[in-house]
DOGU-470880 format. One record per residue (C-alpha): residue in one letter; x, y, z. Coordinates in steps of 0.02 Angstrom, whole numbers, padded with zeros to 5 digits, always signed. Example, Ala and Ser with C-alpha at 12.3 -4.5 7.8 and 13.67 -1.06 7.14 Angstrom:
2
A+00615-00225+00390/S+00684-00053+00357/
//
This chain:
72
M-00235-00702-00367/K-00084-00790-00440/K+00065-00822-00331/E+00250-00804-00374/Q+00341-00968-00385/K+00493-00915-00288/N+00423-00854-00122/N+00233-00878-00130/I+00201-00694-00114/P+00038-00650-00203/R+00055-00522-00339/P-00075-00382-00363/R-00170-00379-00524/P-00123-00251-00653/I-00225-00092-00660/S-00361-00114-00794/E-00364-00004-00945/D-00532+00067-00887/N-00459+00117-00719/L-00308+00192-00803/K-00422+00294-00913/L-00521+00352-00762/L-00366+00393-00665/R-00300+00496-00815/E-00465+00593-00823/L-00466+00626-00635/C-00286+00684-00636/S-00320+00797-00783/E-00475+00874-00698/S-00376+00899-00534/G-00218+00968-00615/V-00114+00825-00551/D+00020+00739-00650/F-00042+00568-00706/D+00129+00490-00712/T+00171+00538-00537/V+00009+00471-00470/K+00033+00308-00570/N+00209+00292-00503/L+00147+00316-00324/L+00010+00184-00352/D+00134+00063-00431/T+00245+00087-00276/V+00100+00049-00158/R+00060-00107-00260/K+00240-00162-00257/Y+00241-00159-00069/A+00062-00221-00046/F+00097-00398+00004/M+00262-00377+00095/E+00268-00411+00281/R+00377-00258+00303/R+00363-00108+00190/R+00539-00044+00229/G+00585+00087+00102/I+00412+00136+00045/Y+00424+00312+00110/E+00595+00338+00034/D+00522+00278-00134/F+00376+00402-00112/I+00498+00544-00077/E+00602+00497-00231/I+00449+00498-00341/I+00384+00664-00275/N+00558+00747-00284/S+00578+00685-00463/D+00409+00759-00508/L+00455+00924-00426/E+00620+00931-00519/T+00538+00909-00685/K+00417+01053-00647/T+00552+01179-00600/
//
């Protein structure tokens, strides 16, 4: 894995196109919004290599609330 120059925190690899395609299919089969799941996964990846994940739950809540607002 490559490391950022500034603070030597490793960065997660991008999700491959094959995995995105599979995720899209699974979301479709399950009736789950792909963009919401992708945003949640991106958030997990953003916090993956941090010592403290302060704020991750708030980010999850924001994503889920945003999804709920678009559906009502």
